[in-house]
MINUSE-31669 format. One line per field, with one value per residue: residue number from 1; x, y, z of N, C-alpha, C, O in turn. Coordinates in steps of 0.1 Angstrom, whole numbers, plus 2048, in hexadecimal, padded with zeros to 3 digits. Layout:
MINUSE-31669
bator = NUM|...;
npx = X|...;
npy = Y|...;
npz = Z|...;
capx = X|...;
capy = Y|...;
capz = Z|...;
cpx = X|...;
cpy = Y|...;
cpz = Z|...;
opx = X|...;
opy = Y|...;
opz = Z|...;
end
This chain:
MINUSE-31669
bator = 1|2|3|4|5|6|7|8|9|10|11|12|13|14|15|16|17|18|19|20|21|22|23|24|25|26|27|28|29|30|31|32|33|34|35|36|37|38|39|40|41|42|43|44|45|46|47|48|49|50|51|52|53|54|55|56|57|58|59|60|61|62|63|64|65|66|67|68|69|70|71|72|73|74|75|76|77|78|79|80|81|82|83|84|85|86|87|88|89|90|91|92|93|94|95|96|97|98|99|100|101|102|103|104|105|106|107|108|109|110|111|112|113|114|115|116|117|118|119|120|121|122|123|124|125|126|127|128|129|130|131|132|133|134|135|136|137|138|139|140|141|142|143|144|145|146|147|148|149|150|151|152|153|154|155|156|157|158|159|160|161|162|163|164|165|166|167|168|169|170|171|172|173|174|175|176|177|178|179|180|181|182|183|184|185|186|187|188|189|190|191|192|193|194|195|196|197|198|199|200|201|202|203|204|205|206|207|208|209|210|211|212|213|214|215|216|217|218|219|220|221|222|223|224|225|226|227|228|229|230|231|232|233|234|235|236|237|238|239|240|241|242|243|244|245|246|247|248|249|250|251|252|253|254|255|256|257|258|259|260|261|262|263|264|265|266|267|268|269|270|271|272|273|274|275|276|277|278|279|280|281|282|283|284|285|286|287|288|289|290|291|292|293|294|295|296|297|298|299|300|301|302|303|304|305|306|307|308|309|310|311|312|313|314|315|316|317|318|319|320|321|322|323|324|325|326|327|328;
npx = 2F6|2E0|2EC|2DD|2C4|2A7|297|279|278|277|282|294|29B|29F|29D|27F|25A|242|23C|254|25B|261|257|268|27D|29B|2BD|2C2|2CD|2EF|303|31D|33D|339|31E|2FB|2E1|2BE|29D|284|26B|25C|25E|266|255|261|266|27F|282|273|282|29A|28F|285|29B|2A3|2B5|2D1|2D7|2E8|2DF|2D3|2BE|2B2|299|292|29A|298|28D|282|287|28F|2AE|2C0|2D8|2FB|317|33C|34F|33A|32D|319|301|2EB|2DF|2BD|2B7|2A3|2A2|2A5|2AA|2B7|2C0|2CC|2CC|2B5|29F|285|27D|27B|291|2AE|2CE|2E0|2F5|306|30D|2FA|2E3|2CB|2C2|2A1|28B|279|25F|258|248|251|247|241|25A|266|257|25E|279|28A|27B|276|28F|297|284|28C|2A8|2A3|294|2A2|2BD|2C4|2B3|2B1|294|281|26B|268|266|257|24B|247|23B|23B|226|219|20A|218|231|24A|240|22B|239|24D|23D|233|24B|253|23E|242|258|24D|248|236|224|21E|20E|20C|1F4|1E4|1C8|1A8|1A5|1C0|1C7|1BA|1CA|1E2|1DD|1D7|1F0|1FC|1FF|1FB|1EF|1DF|1E2|1D0|1DC|1D1|1BB|1BF|1D7|1F6|20A|1FD|1EB|1FD|208|1F1|1ED|205|212|226|245|24E|254|26A|276|272|269|26D|264|259|263|268|24E|246|25B|262|24D|24F|268|264|256|265|275|28E|2AE|2A3|29E|29E|296|29A|293|28A|27D|262|251|262|284|292|298|2B8|2C8|2D0|2EA|2E9|2CE|2C5|2D0|2C3|2A9|2AA|2C1|2C1|2C3|2CA|2C6|2CD|2C8|2D2|2CB|2E1|2F7|2F1|2F4|30E|31D|31C|313|305|2F0|2E3|2DC|2C8|2B6|2AF|2A3|28B|27F|27B|269|253|24D|245|22E|22F|235|224|222|216|208|1FE|1F8|1FC|20E|210|22E|22D|21D|22A|22D|214|215|229|21C|207|215|222|20D|204|1F1|1F4|1F7|20C|21E|227|229|23C|235|244;
npy = 239|238|225|21A|218|206|1EE|1DE|1BB|19A|17E|160|147|12C|10E|103|102|11A|128|130|148|165|185|1A2|1BA|1C6|1D1|1F0|1EE|1F3|204|1F7|1F1|1F1|1EC|1F4|204|1FF|20B|1F5|1F0|1DB|1B8|19A|17B|15A|138|130|13D|12E|117|11F|125|10C|0FC|0ED|0F9|0FF|118|132|13A|155|162|179|173|173|17A|18D|1AD|1D0|1F3|213|223|22C|230|22F|21B|21C|21B|217|221|222|226|23B|24D|24E|241|22A|208|1E5|1C2|1A1|181|189|184|18C|19D|19E|1B5|1D6|1E6|1DF|1D2|1D3|1C5|1D9|1D2|1BF|1CD|1DC|1F8|206|20E|22C|227|20F|202|1FE|1E8|1D7|1D3|1C6|1AF|1A2|19D|186|16F|176|179|15F|152|15E|155|13A|137|144|13C|124|111|11C|128|125|12B|112|100|0EA|0ED|0E4|0F2|0F0|0F8|10E|125|131|147|147|138|146|15C|14F|141|157|161|14B|149|160|158|147|12B|10C|10C|0FA|0F7|0ED|0EF|0F4|0F8|103|11F|127|11D|12F|146|13D|138|152|15C|152|137|11C|103|0F7|0E3|0D6|0C8|0BC|0B1|0A0|089|096|08D|07B|08D|09F|08E|088|0A1|0A7|08F|072|075|08F|0A9|0C5|0D1|0D1|0E7|0E7|0F0|0E3|0CA|0AC|0A0|0A2|09B|080|078|08E|08C|077|081|08D|093|080|08B|0A1|0BA|0BB|0D1|0D7|0EC|0F3|0EB|0E7|0D3|0C3|0B7|0A8|085|073|06C|055|059|047|043|059|055|03D|047|057|065|07C|09F|0AC|0C5|0D9|0F6|115|136|147|13F|148|162|16D|183|1A7|1B3|19F|19C|1B6|1B6|1A2|1AC|1C5|1BC|1B1|1C7|1D7|1C8|1C8|1E3|1E7|1D9|1BF|1AB|1A0|1A5|193|19A|189|18A|19E|19F|1AA|1B1|1A4|18F|17C|161|156|15C|14A|132|132|132|119|108|10A|11D|135|14B|158|173|178|191|19E|1B8|1D1;
npz = 699|6B5|6CF|6E3|6D9|6CC|6B6|6A8|6A2|693|6A4|6A5|6BA|6BD|6A9|699|697|689|6A0|6AC|6A2|6AF|6BA|6C3|6D4|6C6|6C6|6B4|693|688|671|65C|64D|62A|62C|62F|642|643|644|646|62E|625|629|617|617|616|60D|615|62D|63E|63E|64B|664|66D|66E|659|648|658|672|684|6A5|6BA|69F|686|66F|64B|62B|618|60C|60C|60D|61C|61C|639|644|63B|636|638|61A|609|5EB|5D7|5E2|5F4|611|615|5FD|5EA|5EE|5E6|5F0|5F0|5FF|616|637|651|64D|658|669|677|670|65C|656|638|620|60A|5F0|5EA|5E8|5D4|5BF|5BF|5A6|5A1|596|5A1|5BD|5E0|5ED|5D8|5CE|5E4|5E2|5CA|5C8|5D1|5C9|5AF|5A4|5A6|595|57D|579|576|55F|54B|54D|55B|54E|530|523|505|4E9|4E0|4F3|50C|52C|54F|56C|58E|5AA|5A0|5A7|5BB|5CA|5BB|5A7|599|58E|580|56D|55E|553|544|533|524|516|503|501|508|526|542|561|584|59E|5BE|5C1|5B4|5B5|5B5|59C|58B|58F|585|56A|562|564|54E|549|533|537|555|571|58B|5A5|5BB|5B3|59E|591|58B|57A|568|55D|550|53D|52E|522|513|50C|514|525|51A|522|522|538|55B|574|596|5B5|5CA|5D3|5E5|5E2|5C8|5B7|5AC|59A|589|57C|56C|558|545|526|513|51C|528|542|565|57D|59C|5B4|5CE|5EF|5F8|600|60D|60C|5EE|5EA|5EC|5CD|5B3|59B|585|581|573|55A|553|550|53A|533|543|54F|56E|586|5A3|5A9|5B9|5C4|5CA|5BB|5A2|5A4|5A4|5A0|5A3|58C|580|592|590|575|573|586|57A|562|56E|57B|565|556|567|569|54E|54E|547|55A|575|597|5B0|5CE|5E8|604|621|63F|661|674|68D|687|679|67E|677|65C|653|659|647|62F|630|631|617|611|605|5E9|5CE|5DB|5FE|616|631|646|657;
capx = 2E9|2E0|2EF|2D3|2B7|2A3|28C|272|27C|274|28E|292|2A5|2A1|295|271|24F|240|23C|261|25D|25E|258|26E|285|2A9|2C5|2C2|2D9|2F9|309|32B|344|333|310|2F1|2D5|2B2|290|27D|25D|256|267|25F|254|266|268|28C|280|26E|28E|2A2|288|283|2A7|2A7|2C2|2D6|2DA|2ED|2D4|2C6|2BF|2A5|297|28E|2A6|294|285|284|285|296|2BB|2C1|2E7|304|324|348|351|32E|32D|30E|2F4|2EB|2D4|2B0|2B5|29A|2AA|2A0|2B5|2B4|2CC|2D1|2C4|2B2|295|279|280|279|29D|2B7|2DB|2E1|302|303|30F|2EE|2D8|2C8|2B9|293|287|26D|252|255|246|25A|241|243|269|268|250|262|287|290|274|277|29D|297|27D|295|2B3|29E|28E|2AC|2CB|2C4|2AE|2AC|288|27E|25E|268|266|24B|250|23E|23E|233|222|218|204|220|238|253|238|224|243|254|233|232|257|253|234|249|261|244|245|22A|226|214|210|204|1F0|1DC|1BA|1A2|1A9|1CE|1C7|1B7|1D6|1ED|1D9|1D9|1FF|201|200|1F3|1E7|1E1|1DE|1CD|1E2|1C9|1AF|1C4|1E5|1FC|212|1F4|1E6|207|209|1E5|1EF|211|217|230|253|24E|258|278|27B|269|26E|266|267|252|26C|266|241|244|267|263|244|253|273|25F|24F|26F|27A|29C|2B7|29C|2A4|297|29B|294|298|284|27A|256|24B|26D|28F|292|2A1|2C4|2C6|2DC|2EC|2E5|2BF|2C4|2D3|2B8|29D|2AB|2CD|2BB|2CA|2C4|2CD|2C7|2CE|2CF|2CC|2EE|300|2ED|2F6|31C|323|313|30E|2FA|2E4|2DD|2D7|2BC|2AC|2AB|299|27F|279|277|25D|249|249|23E|222|231|236|21C|226|209|20A|1F2|1F4|206|20D|218|23A|229|215|233|22B|209|219|230|212|200|21E|225|200|201|1E5|1F7|1FA|214|227|223|232|23C|236|247;
capy = 237|237|217|215|217|1F8|1ED|1D2|1B1|18C|177|151|142|11D|109|0FD|107|129|12F|134|156|16E|193|1A8|1C6|1C3|1DE|1F6|1EA|1FD|202|1F4|1F3|1EA|1E9|1FF|202|202|20A|1EB|1F3|1CE|1AC|190|16E|150|12B|12E|142|122|10D|125|124|0FE|0F5|0E6|100|103|126|135|141|15A|169|17F|16D|17B|17C|196|1B9|1DC|1FE|220|224|236|232|229|218|220|213|216|22C|223|227|247|24E|251|239|21F|1FC|1D7|1B9|193|17A|18F|180|197|1A6|19F|1BF|1E4|1EA|1D4|1D5|1CD|1C6|1E2|1CB|1B8|1D7|1E2|203|203|219|234|222|203|205|1F6|1DB|1CF|1D0|1BB|1A3|19C|19B|178|165|17A|175|150|14F|163|14D|12D|137|14A|137|115|10B|127|124|12B|128|104|0F7|0E7|0EC|0E2|0FA|0EC|103|119|131|136|153|145|132|150|163|146|13F|162|162|140|14C|16A|151|142|11D|107|10C|0F2|0F9|0E6|0F7|0EC|0FB|10A|12D|128|11B|13C|14F|137|13B|160|15F|14E|129|116|0F9|0F7|0D7|0D7|0BB|0B6|0AB|097|085|09F|086|076|099|0A5|085|08A|0AD|0A8|082|06D|079|099|0B6|0C9|0D5|0D3|0F0|0E1|0F5|0DC|0C1|09E|09B|0A2|098|073|079|098|088|06D|088|094|08D|07D|097|0AC|0BF|0BC|0DC|0D7|0F9|0F6|0E0|0EB|0C6|0BB|0B5|09D|07B|070|067|04F|05E|03D|045|064|04E|034|04E|05E|06E|089|0A8|0B0|0D0|0DE|103|11F|144|14E|13B|14F|170|16D|191|1B3|1B5|195|1A0|1C2|1B2|19B|1B6|1CF|1B5|1AF|1D4|1DC|1C1|1CD|1F1|1E6|1D2|1B1|1A2|1A4|1A0|191|19A|182|18E|1A5|19C|1B2|1AB|19C|184|174|152|153|15C|13D|127|133|12D|10A|101|10C|125|142|14C|163|177|17D|19B|1A2|1C7|1D6;
capz = 69F|6C4|6D2|6EC|6D2|6C8|6AC|6A9|698|696|6A8|6A6|6C4|6BB|69D|69C|68F|688|6AE|6AF|69D|6BB|6B9|6CF|6D2|6C4|6C4|6A7|68B|686|664|65C|640|61F|62E|631|64A|63C|64A|63E|62B|625|627|610|61D|60D|613|61C|63B|646|63F|655|671|670|670|64D|645|665|674|691|6AC|6B4|692|681|662|640|622|60D|610|605|616|619|623|644|648|631|63C|630|60E|601|5E2|5CE|5E9|5FD|61A|60E|5F1|5EB|5E9|5E9|5F2|5F3|603|622|643|65B|647|660|673|673|669|658|650|62B|619|5FF|5E4|5E7|5E7|5C6|5BF|5BB|59E|5A6|592|5A8|5CB|5E8|5F0|5CC|5CD|5EE|5DE|5BE|5C6|5D2|5C1|5A1|5A0|5A4|588|572|575|572|551|542|54E|55F|542|528|51C|4F8|4E4|4DC|4FF|515|53A|55A|578|599|5B3|596|5AC|5C6|5C7|5B0|59C|591|587|576|563|556|54B|53B|528|51C|50D|4F8|500|50F|534|54A|56F|58E|5A9|5C8|5C2|5A8|5B6|5B1|58E|584|590|57D|55C|560|563|541|547|529|53E|563|577|599|5A9|5C6|5AC|594|591|582|56F|55E|556|546|532|526|51B|50A|50A|51D|523|510|527|521|545|566|57F|5A1|5C2|5D4|5D8|5E6|5DE|5B9|5AF|5A5|58E|580|575|562|54D|53D|519|514|51D|52F|54E|571|584|5A9|5BA|5DB|5F7|5FF|606|613|602|5E5|5EF|5E4|5BF|5AC|58D|57B|57F|569|54E|550|54C|52D|534|548|556|57B|58C|5AF|5A9|5C3|5BE|5CC|5B0|596|5A7|5A9|59E|5A4|57E|57D|59A|58A|568|576|58C|570|55A|576|57D|557|552|570|564|541|54F|542|565|580|5A4|5B7|5DC|5EE|611|629|64D|66A|679|698|682|670|67F|66F|64E|651|659|63B|624|631|62E|609|610|5FF|5DA|5CC|5E5|60B|61C|640|646|664;
cpx = 2EA|2E1|2E4|2C5|2B4|298|285|277|277|282|28B|29E|2A8|298|288|267|24D|23F|249|264|258|261|25E|276|294|2B0|2C4|2CE|2E2|300|318|331|33D|324|308|2E7|2C9|2A6|288|26F|256|261|25F|260|258|267|275|28B|27C|279|297|29C|287|28F|2AC|2B4|2C7|2DA|2E1|2E2|2DB|2C9|2B1|2A4|294|29A|2A3|28B|288|281|28E|2A3|2BB|2CF|2EF|312|330|349|345|32D|321|301|2F6|2DF|2C8|2AD|2AB|2A1|2A2|2AC|2AF|2C1|2D2|2C7|2C1|2A7|288|27B|27C|285|2A6|2C4|2DD|2EF|2FF|304|303|2E2|2D7|2BF|2AB|28F|27A|260|24F|253|24E|254|242|251|26C|262|256|271|28C|289|275|285|29E|290|286|2A0|2AE|29A|298|2BA|2CB|2BF|2A9|2A0|287|270|25D|266|258|250|244|243|235|231|221|211|20C|228|241|24A|232|22E|24A|24A|233|23F|257|249|23A|252|25A|242|238|22D|21A|218|208|200|1E7|1CD|1B5|1A5|1B7|1CF|1C4|1C3|1E0|1E9|1DB|1E7|204|202|1F6|1EA|1EA|1DB|1DC|1D1|1DA|1BD|1B3|1D3|1ED|204|209|1EE|1F0|208|1FD|1E7|1FA|217|222|23E|255|253|267|27E|26F|270|266|26C|261|25B|267|259|23F|250|266|25A|249|25E|26F|258|258|273|289|2A4|2AF|2A3|29A|29D|294|29B|293|280|26C|250|256|278|28D|29C|2AE|2C1|2D2|2DD|2E8|2D6|2BD|2C7|2C8|2AB|29E|2B6|2C9|2C6|2C3|2CD|2C6|2CD|2CA|2D3|2DA|2F8|2FD|2EE|304|323|318|30C|303|2EE|2DD|2D6|2C9|2B1|2A7|2A1|28B|278|274|26A|251|244|242|231|223|232|22E|220|21A|20C|1FD|1EE|200|204|216|224|236|221|21D|231|21F|20C|221|226|20B|208|220|219|1FC|1F4|1E8|1F9|203|21D|220|22D|231|23F|238|23E;
cpy = 236|228|211|213|208|1F9|1DF|1C8|1A4|186|168|14D|133|119|103|102|116|130|134|142|15F|17C|199|1B4|1C1|1D1|1E3|1F2|1F6|1FA|1FF|1F5|1EA|1E7|1F6|1FB|207|201|201|1EF|1E6|1C3|1A1|183|163|143|129|134|136|118|112|123|116|0F7|0ED|0EC|105|112|127|13E|14B|161|16F|17A|178|17F|186|1A1|1C5|1E7|20A|220|22F|239|22A|227|21D|216|211|222|22D|226|233|246|254|249|22E|212|1EF|1CE|1AB|18C|17F|18C|18C|1A1|1A7|1A9|1CD|1EA|1DE|1D9|1CC|1CF|1CE|1DB|1C3|1C0|1DC|1EE|200|210|220|22E|215|206|1FB|1E9|1D1|1CA|1C5|1AE|19B|197|18C|16F|169|177|166|14C|153|15A|13F|12D|13D|143|128|10D|117|123|12C|126|119|0FA|0F5|0E5|0EA|0EA|0F6|0F8|110|126|137|142|151|140|13C|158|15B|143|14B|164|157|143|157|163|14A|133|119|106|105|0F5|0EF|0F0|0EE|0EE|102|119|130|126|127|145|14A|13A|149|164|15A|140|124|10B|0F9|0EA|0D9|0C9|0B5|0AF|0A0|094|08E|098|081|082|09F|09B|086|097|0AD|09A|07E|072|084|0A7|0B8|0CB|0D5|0DC|0EC|0E7|0EE|0D1|0B2|099|09A|09D|08B|073|083|093|07E|074|08E|08C|088|08A|0A3|0AF|0C0|0C7|0DC|0E2|0FC|0EA|0E1|0DE|0BE|0B9|0A8|092|07A|069|061|055|054|03F|04F|05E|045|03B|057|068|07C|092|0AC|0BB|0D5|0EC|10B|12D|14A|14B|141|15E|172|17A|19B|1B5|1AB|198|1AC|1BF|1AB|1A4|1C0|1C9|1B5|1BD|1DA|1D5|1C5|1DA|1F1|1DF|1C3|1A7|1A8|19D|19F|190|194|187|196|1A2|1A6|1AA|1A1|18F|17B|165|14E|153|14E|131|126|12E|11E|102|103|114|132|140|158|166|17B|186|19C|1B1|1CC|1E2;
cpz = 6AE|6C8|6DC|6E5|6CE|6BD|6AE|69E|69D|699|6AA|6AF|6C3|6B0|6A2|692|68F|696|6B2|6AA|6A8|6B8|6C5|6CA|6D1|6C3|6B6|69F|689|678|666|64E|635|621|62F|63B|643|645|641|63B|62A|623|620|617|613|614|61A|62A|644|648|64A|663|676|673|664|648|653|666|682|699|6B6|6A7|68F|672|657|637|617|612|608|60F|612|622|62D|648|63E|637|633|625|605|5F8|5DA|5D5|5F3|606|613|601|5F4|5E6|5ED|5EA|5F3|5F8|610|62E|64C|657|64F|66C|66E|66C|666|653|643|625|60C|5F2|5E0|5E5|5D9|5C7|5B9|5B3|5A4|5A2|598|5B7|5D3|5EB|5E4|5CB|5D8|5E9|5D3|5BE|5C6|5C9|5B2|59C|59D|597|57C|56F|571|563|547|542|551|553|539|51F|50F|4F4|4E0|4E7|506|523|544|566|583|5A2|5AA|59B|5B8|5C1|5BB|5A4|593|589|57C|56A|559|54D|541|52F|51F|512|501|4F8|507|51D|53B|559|577|599|5B2|5C9|5B6|5A9|5B1|5A2|586|584|586|56E|559|55E|556|53F|53C|52E|54D|569|586|59F|5B4|5C0|5A2|595|587|577|564|556|54C|53A|529|51D|510|507|514|51A|519|515|525|52E|54F|570|58C|5AE|5CD|5DB|5D9|5E1|5CF|5B1|5A6|599|584|577|56A|557|543|531|51C|513|522|53C|55A|57A|592|5B2|5C8|5E2|5FF|606|60C|608|5FA|5EA|5E6|5D7|5BA|59E|582|578|573|55B|549|54B|540|52D|538|54F|563|581|598|5B1|5B6|5BF|5BF|5C1|5A3|599|5AC|5A7|5A0|596|57B|585|594|57D|56A|57C|582|566|561|577|56F|553|55A|56B|557|542|54A|54E|571|58D|5AD|5C6|5E2|5FB|618|638|655|66F|684|694|678|671|677|660|64A|650|64C|62F|624|62E|61F|608|609|5F0|5D8|5D7|5F2|610|62B|640|654|668;
opx = 2F5|2D8|2E3|2BC|2BD|292|28A|279|274|28B|281|2AA|2B2|28E|287|269|255|242|24A|26F|24C|26B|259|276|299|2AA|2C4|2D9|2DE|302|31F|32A|33A|31E|30D|2E4|2C9|2A5|285|267|24A|26B|253|26A|253|269|276|293|280|27A|29C|2A3|289|28F|2B6|2BD|2C1|2E1|2DF|2DD|2E6|2D4|2A7|2AD|292|2A3|2AB|283|290|279|293|2A2|2B8|2D2|2EB|317|32E|346|346|32C|31D|2F7|300|2D5|2C9|2A2|2AA|2A6|299|2B7|2A3|2CC|2DD|2BC|2CA|2A6|281|27C|27A|283|2A6|2C4|2DA|2F4|2F6|2FD|301|2D7|2E1|2B6|2AA|28F|273|256|244|25D|251|25B|245|254|273|267|254|274|291|28F|276|286|2A4|296|286|2A1|2B5|29E|297|2C1|2D1|2C5|29D|2A2|28B|269|252|265|24F|259|239|24F|229|238|226|213|208|227|241|24C|232|22B|24C|24E|233|23E|25B|24C|237|253|260|23B|230|237|20F|224|1FE|209|1E3|1C6|1BD|1A8|1BA|1D8|1CA|1C6|1E7|1F2|1DF|1EB|210|207|1EB|1DE|1F5|1CF|1E5|1C9|1DB|1B6|1AB|1DA|1E9|205|20C|1EC|1EC|209|1FE|1E2|1F7|220|226|241|25D|255|26F|289|264|27B|25A|277|262|25B|263|258|236|24E|269|25E|248|25E|276|254|254|273|28F|2A2|2B4|2AC|28F|2A9|288|2A6|296|280|26B|249|253|275|288|2A7|2AE|2B7|2DD|2D4|2E4|2D2|2B4|2C0|2C4|2A3|295|2B5|2CC|2D0|2B7|2D9|2B9|2D7|2C0|2DC|2DF|300|304|2E9|307|32D|30C|300|2F8|2E3|2D0|2CB|2C0|2A6|29B|297|281|26C|26A|261|246|238|239|22A|218|230|231|222|214|213|1F3|1E2|20B|1F8|221|223|23C|21F|218|231|21F|207|21E|228|209|203|21F|21A|1F1|1EC|1DE|1FB|203|223|216|239|226|249|22F|23E;
opy = 232|220|205|20E|200|203|1D6|1CC|1A1|187|165|14F|12F|11F|0FE|107|11D|13C|13B|148|161|180|197|1B8|1B9|1DB|1DB|1F3|201|1EE|204|1FA|1DE|1DF|201|1EF|212|1F8|204|1F0|1E5|1C5|19F|17F|164|142|122|12F|135|111|10A|11F|113|0ED|0E7|0E5|10F|117|11E|147|149|166|16A|17C|184|186|187|1A0|1C4|1E6|20B|21D|23B|243|21F|231|221|20A|20B|22E|238|228|235|23F|25D|24A|228|213|1EF|1D1|1A9|191|17B|191|195|1AB|1B1|1A4|1CF|1F3|1D5|1E4|1C0|1DA|1CA|1DF|1BF|1BC|1E0|1EE|1F8|21B|21A|22F|20F|20C|1F0|1DF|1C6|1BF|1BB|1A3|18F|18F|187|167|160|172|162|144|14C|156|139|123|13A|144|120|103|11B|11D|137|11F|114|0EE|0FE|0DD|0ED|0E9|0F8|102|11A|131|140|147|15A|144|13B|15C|160|142|149|167|159|140|157|168|146|12F|122|100|108|0F5|0EA|0F8|0E3|0E7|107|11F|139|12C|12A|14B|152|13D|14D|16E|15D|13B|128|10A|0FA|0E7|0DD|0BF|0A9|0A7|097|09D|08D|09D|083|081|0A2|0A0|084|097|0B1|099|086|074|082|0AF|0AF|0C8|0D8|0DA|0EE|0E4|0F2|0D0|0AD|08E|093|09C|08C|06F|081|096|07C|06D|093|080|08D|092|0AE|0A8|0C5|0C5|0E1|0E1|107|0DF|0DE|0E0|0B2|0BA|09E|096|07F|061|066|056|058|03C|04D|061|045|035|05F|073|086|08D|0AE|0BA|0D5|0EE|108|12E|151|153|140|166|178|17C|199|1B8|1AF|197|1AB|1C4|1AE|1A4|1C3|1D0|1B8|1BE|1E0|1DB|1C6|1DD|1F9|1DE|1BD|19B|1B3|191|1A9|186|19B|188|194|1A3|1A9|19E|195|186|174|15E|143|14B|149|128|11C|126|118|0F6|0FE|111|13A|135|162|15D|181|183|19A|1B5|1CB|1E7;
opz = 6B3|6C5|6DD|6EC|6CD|6BB|6B5|693|6A8|692|6B0|6AC|6C9|6AD|6AD|687|695|697|6BC|6AD|6AA|6B3|6D0|6BF|6D9|6BF|6AC|6A5|687|675|66F|645|637|619|630|63C|63D|64D|635|644|62D|61D|623|61D|607|620|624|633|64F|652|652|66D|681|67A|664|643|658|65D|68A|693|6BA|6A4|693|66A|65A|63C|60D|61B|5FE|618|607|62E|629|64E|639|63D|627|626|5FB|5FD|5D5|5CE|5F9|603|60B|5FC|5FF|5DA|5F5|5E4|5F7|5F4|614|62E|64D|65C|64D|677|662|663|66E|64D|643|625|604|5E9|5D4|5E2|5D3|5CF|5B0|5B8|5AB|5A9|596|5BD|5CE|5EC|5E5|5C7|5D4|5ED|5D2|5B7|5BC|5C2|5A9|590|594|590|572|563|568|55C|53B|538|54A|54F|53B|515|50E|4FC|4DC|4E5|505|526|541|56A|583|5A2|5AE|595|5BF|5B6|5B2|599|587|57D|571|55F|54D|541|535|524|513|506|4F7|4EF|50B|522|539|55C|573|59D|5AF|5D0|5AE|59E|5AA|59B|57B|579|57F|566|54E|558|553|534|53B|52A|551|566|58D|59E|5B6|5C6|59F|59A|57B|56C|559|54A|541|52F|51C|512|505|4FF|51D|50F|50F|50D|527|531|54B|575|58C|5B2|5D8|5E7|5CF|5DB|5CB|5A5|59B|58E|578|56B|560|54D|538|531|525|50A|521|540|558|57E|593|5B5|5CE|5DC|60A|610|60F|5FC|5FF|5EF|5DB|5D6|5BB|597|578|56C|56B|551|53E|543|53D|526|532|553|563|582|599|5B9|5BC|5B7|5B6|5BE|59A|590|5B7|5AD|59F|596|575|580|592|57A|563|578|582|562|55C|574|56F|54E|555|56A|555|538|549|54B|576|58D|5B1|5CB|5E2|5FE|614|63D|651|66F|684|69B|670|668|671|658|640|648|647|626|61A|62A|61B|5FF|608|5EA|5E0|5DD|5F2|60F|630|63C|65C|673;
end
């Protein structure tokens, strides 16, 4: 590639609020061993992007945010055998997606089938993989289980609800508004609690009784943790996988014993994608479900690259449902 060429990208030079997302010109990316360069069709917006920006997850500055996207390969580095120029690919876990072009490690890029459009691929990958491992491995759901999913109309929430409903158990969700409740019910939730109108712990107990849930999937964090853990049956599992309201405080292991020999896990996607085979297995399930019409990917909004700050503001204010895309 021409070393003097440039592309448009978002650059963060110091931690802080959404105003730290600066649009500018950066040198065109160059391909290296084991990597590919991709023309980005869309980048997915995720809460981890806000953690990187705010400093909750420390980063080296400057950097271009965005850990998920999809596009068309324009250059292939040495040692890359499974991907060719012109291939449609998607990726997650690779920083730098808020840009017109991105360098992606080939081992993390997955082929996008012809029947899946690139925006859908960008919208489903990180959150879909998260929902997949939560429901199939962290706590393998069956039709015998009762689960609570917080933020049921969010990106992970809508996908996790659909997968949980496929498994056949009872699915209860919490959402912040009546509009979001409609989306959550459409995704397959048996019961939806609007937490701004009622105490979610009391509402769950009215539905299923005290200490009756098998598992709680909680991407909200500090605001919901304490009440959620009190809803679990003995030997139930608390799955805290996100920090949307801030990180969960330190916990004494003895508390888990006192509340019913509970299981507590704080999983992260990377530990459920330890091999290429595991990545492709989960992705192939997602793409197969989408193609069959069993999994709907709800894209709530699309923001231009220069409007990335507005996208972050909307996400942090919980004004979004489903998936938000940054479109170069």
